DONU-729562 format. One record per residue (C-alpha): z, y, x; residue in one letter. Coordinates in steps of 0.05 Angstrom, whole numbers, padded with zeros to 5 digits, always signed. Layout:
# residues N
ZYXA/...
This chain:
# residues 563
-00075+00444+00009M/-00024+00396-00020Y/+00038+00387+00025Q/+00076+00322+00023Y/+00148+00325+00000D/+00205+00278+00021A/+00185+00226-00032L/+00112+00225-00009D/+00134+00215+00063R/+00184+00160+00045Q/+00130+00123+00008L/+00080+00127+00065V/+00131+00108+00119N/+00155+00049+00079E/+00083+00026+00072R/+00076+00028+00148V/+00139-00014+00158A/+00116-00063+00105Q/+00048-00073+00136F/+00078-00079+00206R/+00120-00137+00180D/+00059-00169+00146Q/+00018-00166+00210V/+00076-00197+00249A/+00083-00253+00199R/+00008-00266+00199W/+00007-00269+00276K/+00066-00317+00274A/+00030-00362+00224G/+00078-00349+00167A/+00021-00318+00128L/-00046-00354+00124S/-00112-00316+00130D/-00122-00322+00055D/-00052-00295+00041E/-00061-00239+00091F/-00130-00218+00066R/-00109-00179+00003P/-00052-00147+00041L/-00096-00121+00097R/-00151-00099+00049L/-00104-00054+00010Q/-00086-00022+00077N/-00159-00008+00092G/-00169-00064+00142L/-00234-00105+00140Y/-00261-00160+00185I/-00332-00139+00202Q/-00390-00167+00242R/-00364-00153+00312H/-00293-00127+00302A/-00243-00104+00249P/-00261-00040+00212M/-00205+00007+00191F/-00215+00057+00134R/-00172+00119+00131I/-00164+00159+00066A/-00182+00232+00061V/-00162+00245-00012P/-00212+00289-00048Y/-00241+00306+00020G/-00187+00354+00045M/-00159+00356+00116L/-00122+00406+00159N/-00132+00418+00233S/-00070+00379+00253A/-00095+00318+00215Q/-00163+00323+00249M/-00130+00326+00317R/-00091+00263+00300T/-00156+00228+00279L/-00185+00248+00346A/-00124+00220+00383S/-00125+00155+00343V/-00200+00145+00356A/-00190+00156+00430T/-00128+00113+00439Q/-00143+00055+00391Y/-00219+00055+00384D/-00281+00076+00424R/-00274+00151+00417G/-00310+00162+00352Y/-00307+00151+00277G/-00353+00149+00217H/-00346+00192+00154F/-00368+00156+00091T/-00397+00180+00025T/-00329+00174-00009R/-00284+00218+00035H/-00260+00165+00083N/-00261+00159+00159L/-00278+00090+00187Q/-00260+00064+00256L/-00305+00007+00277N/-00269-00025+00335W/-00192-00026+00326P/-00150-00086+00340K/-00112-00115+00280I/-00048-00115+00321E/-00055-00039+00332D/-00064-00020+00259V/+00010-00012+00244P/+00016+00036+00303D/-00046+00074+00277I/-00014+00079+00209L/+00050+00105+00240A/+00011+00160+00277E/-00025+00179+00212L/+00040+00181+00173A/+00066+00236+00220K/+00012+00282+00192V/+00015+00258+00120D/-00044+00211+00124M/-00052+00137+00106H/-00101+00082+00089A/-00070+00062+00023I/-00119+00031-00027Q/-00181+00046+00014T/-00203-00025+00000S/-00186-00083-00046G/-00192-00091-00121N/-00151-00030-00137C/-00157+00045-00153L/-00194+00076-00094R/-00195+00145-00064N/-00205+00203-00113I/-00267+00244-00095T/-00292+00313-00115T/-00338+00371-00095D/-00333+00392-00022Q/-00334+00465-00044F/-00277+00457-00094A/-00237+00521-00102G/-00288+00566-00069V/-00355+00550-00101A/-00389+00608-00136A/-00412+00561-00193D/-00342+00533-00204E/-00315+00533-00275I/-00247+00504-00259I/-00216+00484-00192D/-00210+00408-00195P/-00163+00399-00136R/-00096+00403-00173P/-00118+00350-00223L/-00149+00309-00167A/-00081+00309-00132E/-00045+00290-00196I/-00095+00233-00204L/-00083+00212-00132R/-00008+00209-00142Q/-00016+00170-00207W/-00064+00119-00177T/-00022+00106-00114T/+00014+00040-00120F/+00004+00038-00196H/+00035-00030-00208P/-00008-00047-00268E/-00074-00036-00232F/-00061-00064-00163A/-00104-00126-00175F/-00162-00106-00220L/-00224-00150-00231P/-00259-00108-00178R/-00252-00042-00141K/-00248+00021-00183F/-00272+00091-00165K/-00259+00159-00198I/-00296+00224-00184A/-00281+00293-00214I/-00325+00355-00217S/-00306+00426-00236G/-00373+00461-00224T/-00436+00476-00264R/-00476+00433-00216D/-00445+00364-00205D/-00438+00351-00130R/-00390+00292-00137A/-00439+00239-00162V/-00396+00231-00224T/-00450+00195-00264W/-00447+00136-00216F/-00372+00124-00213H/-00329+00076-00254D/-00298+00139-00285I/-00332+00206-00278G/-00295+00269-00301L/-00328+00336-00315H/-00279+00393-00323L/-00300+00443-00377K/-00274+00497-00423E/-00281+00490-00498Q/-00254+00540-00549D/-00209+00570-00496G/-00180+00502-00476Q/-00190+00465-00411V/-00208+00392-00414G/-00254+00336-00391F/-00318+00303-00410T/-00303+00230-00394V/-00359+00185-00367I/-00348+00110-00358V/-00387+00052-00330G/-00429+00083-00276G/-00442+00051-00209G/-00493+00033-00156L/-00493-00032-00118G/-00528-00095-00141R/-00534-00071-00213T/-00543+00005-00212P/-00524+00038-00278I/-00516+00111-00299R/-00450+00121-00333G/-00443+00139-00406Q/-00399+00190-00442V/-00341+00159-00480V/-00308+00226-00497R/-00341+00293-00500E/-00276+00332-00494F/-00207+00309-00474L/-00151+00361-00464P/-00129+00359-00391W/-00057+00341-00408Q/-00081+00272-00430H/-00126+00252-00372I/-00076+00202-00342L/-00060+00168-00408T/-00135+00164-00425Y/-00153+00135-00357C/-00096+00087-00366E/-00126+00064-00432A/-00194+00054-00400I/-00164+00014-00344L/-00123-00030-00391R/-00186-00048-00431V/-00222-00063-00366Y/-00163-00103-00337N/-00159-00144-00401R/-00233-00158-00412Y/-00267-00149-00344G/-00295-00213-00315R/-00257-00247-00259R/-00301-00309-00253D/-00360-00274-00220N/-00352-00218-00168A/-00422-00193-00182Y/-00406-00183-00256K/-00334-00158-00249A/-00345-00082-00247R/-00330-00041-00308I/-00403-00021-00314K/-00419-00094-00333I/-00364-00095-00386L/-00389-00029-00417V/-00460-00056-00419Q/-00437-00122-00449A/-00395-00090-00504L/-00438-00029-00515G/-00411+00040-00501V/-00390+00052-00574D/-00351-00012-00579A/-00320+00001-00511F/-00299+00071-00533A/-00268+00042-00596E/-00226-00005-00553Q/-00204+00052-00509V/-00185+00097-00567E/-00145+00040-00599A/-00108+00029-00533E/-00098+00103-00522W/-00065+00111-00590A/-00005+00073-00562H/+00005+00119-00502S/-00027+00185-00519K/+00037+00226-00515D/+00074+00179-00470G/+00109+00191-00403P/+00042+00199-00365A/+00023+00260-00406T/+00018+00318-00357I/+00065+00375-00371T/+00050+00447-00355Q/+00108+00448-00306A/+00080+00388-00268E/+00011+00419-00265F/+00040+00485-00241D/+00080+00449-00187R/+00018+00416-00159V/-00029+00476-00170A/+00018+00520-00128A/-00007+00482-00067H/-00078+00504-00079F/-00072+00580-00082G/-00126+00622-00048A/-00113+00637+00026P/-00101+00708+00050A/-00173+00733+00041Y/-00189+00802+00068Q/-00222+00854+00024S/-00292+00852+00051L/-00361+00880+00035S/-00407+00829+00002P/-00454+00838+00062L/-00430+00848+00133D/-00476+00897+00170A/-00474+00861+00238A/-00488+00794+00203F/-00547+00824+00166A/-00577+00850+00231E/-00570+00783+00267K/-00601+00747+00208I/-00661+00793+00212Q/-00674+00785+00287H/-00653+00713+00304E/-00695+00660+00271K/-00652+00601+00295S/-00590+00633+00267F/-00626+00650+00202R/-00649+00578+00194N/-00578+00553+00203W/-00550+00603+00153V/-00604+00584+00103D/-00588+00510+00106R/-00515+00505+00127N/-00479+00559+00088T/-00459+00560+00014H/-00442+00617-00033A/-00368+00634-00039H/-00325+00664-00094K/-00295+00716-00048A/-00339+00774-00025P/-00356+00772+00049G/-00340+00698+00056Y/-00383+00635+00057V/-00371+00560+00062A/-00402+00529+00124V/-00429+00458+00133T/-00419+00430+00203L/-00474+00378+00208S/-00462+00307+00229L/-00537+00294+00225K/-00560+00312+00295K/-00624+00274+00310H/-00613+00210+00348G/-00540+00204+00328V/-00517+00155+00273P/-00510+00198+00210P/-00437+00211+00193G/-00411+00193+00263D/-00365+00242+00299I/-00336+00236+00369T/-00263+00250+00386S/-00286+00311+00425G/-00323+00337+00364Q/-00261+00325+00321M/-00221+00368+00368L/-00275+00422+00367A/-00276+00421+00291V/-00200+00429+00289A/-00205+00489+00335D/-00260+00520+00292L/-00219+00508+00229A/-00159+00544+00260D/-00201+00601+00285R/-00247+00613+00226Y/-00223+00577+00163S/-00147+00582+00155F/-00137+00514+00189G/-00169+00474+00133E/-00233+00434+00126L/-00268+00387+00079R/-00309+00323+00082I/-00372+00320+00039S/-00406+00264+00001H/-00465+00277+00048E/-00423+00256+00108Q/-00415+00326+00136N/-00355+00372+00149I/-00343+00437+00112I/-00305+00499+00134L/-00294+00529+00066A/-00269+00600+00080D/-00310+00633+00136V/-00321+00708+00141R/-00394+00730+00145Q/-00375+00772+00205A/-00354+00708+00242D/-00415+00667+00227L/-00454+00682+00290H/-00396+00665+00336D/-00382+00602+00295L/-00455+00581+00298W/-00456+00587+00374Q/-00393+00546+00383Q/-00415+00494+00332A/-00482+00489+00368K/-00447+00476+00434A/-00408+00419+00401A/-00471+00388+00371G/-00451+00406+00300L/-00503+00459+00281A/-00566+00420+00264T/-00597+00462+00208P/-00620+00403+00166N/-00570+00402+00109T/-00609+00383+00047G/-00672+00369+00087L/-00708+00304+00103L/-00670+00287+00167T/-00601+00304+00138G/-00599+00230+00120I/-00542+00195+00084I/-00534+00128+00118C/-00485+00070+00118C/-00466+00035+00184P/-00511-00024+00164G/-00524-00087+00204G/-00500-00057+00269D/-00429-00064+00243F/-00423-00089+00172C/-00417-00163+00158D/-00447-00154+00089L/-00510-00119+00111A/-00578-00151+00106N/-00610-00103+00155A/-00595-00046+00203K/-00592+00025+00176S/-00579+00068+00236I/-00644+00052+00275P/-00685+00068+00213I/-00650+00135+00205A/-00660+00151+00279N/-00734+00131+00276A/-00747+00176+00216I/-00710+00233+00249Q/-00752+00225+00311A/-00817+00226+00270R/-00796+00290+00235F/-00764+00325+00295D/-00797+00392+00279D/-00753+00443+00244L/-00812+00486+00221D/-00843+00426+00188Y/-00777+00405+00157L/-00768+00475+00128F/-00839+00472+00100D/-00825+00405+00067I/-00763+00435+00035G/-00705+00403-00001E/-00707+00327-00001I/-00653+00274+00002D/-00665+00210+00041L/-00612+00156+00033N/-00608+00090+00070I/-00566+00028+00053S/-00564-00036+00093G/-00551-00080+00032C/-00545-00082-00043M/-00474-00055-00041N/-00508+00013-00034A/-00456+00048+00010C/-00512+00096+00030G/-00526+00111-00044H/-00600+00096-00035H/-00610+00091-00111H/-00599+00166-00119V/-00639+00189-00059G/-00704+00226-00073H/-00728+00174-00023I/-00684+00113-00021G/-00687+00058+00031V/-00653-00010+00021L/-00647-00063+00075G/-00666-00133+00051V/-00670-00201+00083D/-00737-00238+00082K/-00737-00305+00116N/-00683-00282+00165D/-00722-00219+00182A/-00702-00147+00166E/-00746-00111+00115F/-00737-00047+00075Y/-00750-00033+00002Q/-00767+00039-00018V/-00748+00076-00082T/-00772+00145-00104L/-00746+00197-00153G/-00672+00183-00151G/-00624+00241-00156R/-00551+00260-00164Q/-00527+00322-00200G/-00528+00340-00274N/-00595+00304-00284D/-00574+00241-00246A/-00626+00186-00245K/-00638+00121-00209L/-00699+00116-00163G/-00758+00072-00179K/-00779+00016-00131V/-00850+00029-00107I/-00868-00043-00090G/-00860-00097-00036P/-00815-00083+00024S/-00836-00060+00093F/-00820-00082+00164A/-00774-00036+00204A/-00831-00010+00248G/-00870+00012+00187E/-00816+00057+00158M/-00832+00123+00194P/-00905+00116+00172D/-00884+00100+00101V/-00841+00162+00097V/-00896+00203+00129D/-00946+00181+00077K/-00898+00197+00020I/-00887+00266+00047I/-00962+00279+00056K/-00975+00259-00017V/-00922+00309-00038Y/-00950+00366+00005L/-01021+00353-00018E/-01001+00355-00092N/-00945+00405-00097R/-00953+00471-00133H/-00924+00536-00105A/-00849+00532-00096D/-00847+00462-00124E/-00794+00415-00097R/-00807+00341-00081F/-00774+00319-00146L/-00815+00369-00187D/-00879+00341-00158T/-00856+00269-00166F/-00838+00281-00239D/-00904+00315-00253R/-00953+00266-00219I/-00912+00202-00225G/-00903+00145-00176I/-00974+00119-00172D/-01004+00169-00122P/-00946+00154-00074F/-00952+00080-00084K/-01028+00080-00074N/-01023+00118-00009R/-00967+00076+00020V/-01001+00009+00005Y/-01074+00027+00015E/-01077+00000+00086G/-01039-00062+00067R/-01086-00078+00010A/-01146-00068+00056H/-01115-00115+00107G/-01102-00169+00055K/-01174-00164+00030A/-01201-00172+00101K/-01156-00233+00111A/-01180-00263+00046A/-01253-00253+00067E/-01241-00285+00134K/-01206-00345+00102E/-01262-00354+00051A/-01315-00352+00107A/
């Protein structure tokens, strides 16, 4: 894991002092609310429905146990004893006081953490695969280049006030787990003719206008990734719309110009800086990469005998291993997902006590390091097979061992109308109601892999567009309703879901999901996943089942009115 040097720490500490002064001047009336707004936003501080919300950066999802303990302490001292992990490697506190945020930042700085550029029209947190560096399907470890990108984006003076927020994701695996096709810039590491480089994707995004990104360069040598991203950002900064917030994202510019014309602009801009100061040298790469060496793995058998016996005889343990562990490069090790999707708990939420438990588990079983996933869970990346049973028991005691990763109730969900001032509808009660309806692990395992994503508004923080089943909160005459999409997916074959029809009341949603699942189970072939069945039979059978009762009710009402 990257360790801050003296320059990193000076930068973060100076930011704390700067924001402390800004808060003091705002309280004294020397800064108006309008003047203070961009300053607080670039320090991760929002004003939400009931209280401020503070967003803490977890760059490319990596934390150590000391940092997790500090997050627990901050949540206890300055909030209500819990936090919420988002889909983009951030932790959100929902109840801090604005006056306390400088003190929170000072506590975070002690363990090399910050909230820099977690909001505002700037370069946001770099994200990547939660299994980076250990995944069995990894081509190239993306973490060194993610860290170089992080350093380059931090306080970049030219891109501090872009037309809108800007997000970059990087993937180094055969299967994309970083949702790169739906970021402003998506980067796929690859090898070509013995050289390492990137496929560069531009103009993806969800929100009000969901668009799958497009490739602007099939192969870019890794040394040039900063200069090429700089060229993309300069074109966007120059031509992106600033007159309409809904049309200010780079995806709108790429669509307006056409991807070929946009690529031509980027190439012309890049010609001026291709071999400039931002070109990454081998020495700089090696300096950063040295922080990401493999930990002191033991030489282990690929299959631990005691583990194999427990798997055979304990169904609950076997279910957890099936759903919550991931193949590892090193023999005898696995990556473990600690689930933040316990039924009845807001998805992605974690208490201070659980944070402390996670820190202890990381120290005991995973070299003191952990990861945050896009799916709002926590990963222990380097666990010995021989330790899995003990880890499972301790995770279960902490409420972190629900074996639903990748299943219907492992829901991705934004905070929604319970907290967010932008939301049209609540998300958490819908997630909880669906979890309650499907609170049967045997049935969940029979249904198999399925992603259900919920967003409380068109900003799509729950990434509903790419859920196999997506749920979007909408406002109809000041009442909360929910629109449903089917067939969305992330990964290499990323696609946007299709809207099935008119929206539903909150109380209808568990029945709607139940009907969708029943259509799938009635029509699936052997070993066919939900998406396979959906792609084969199309949307109509699902749509017909979901709306059949509603159509009958409307017909009855029409007959009654005619009579």
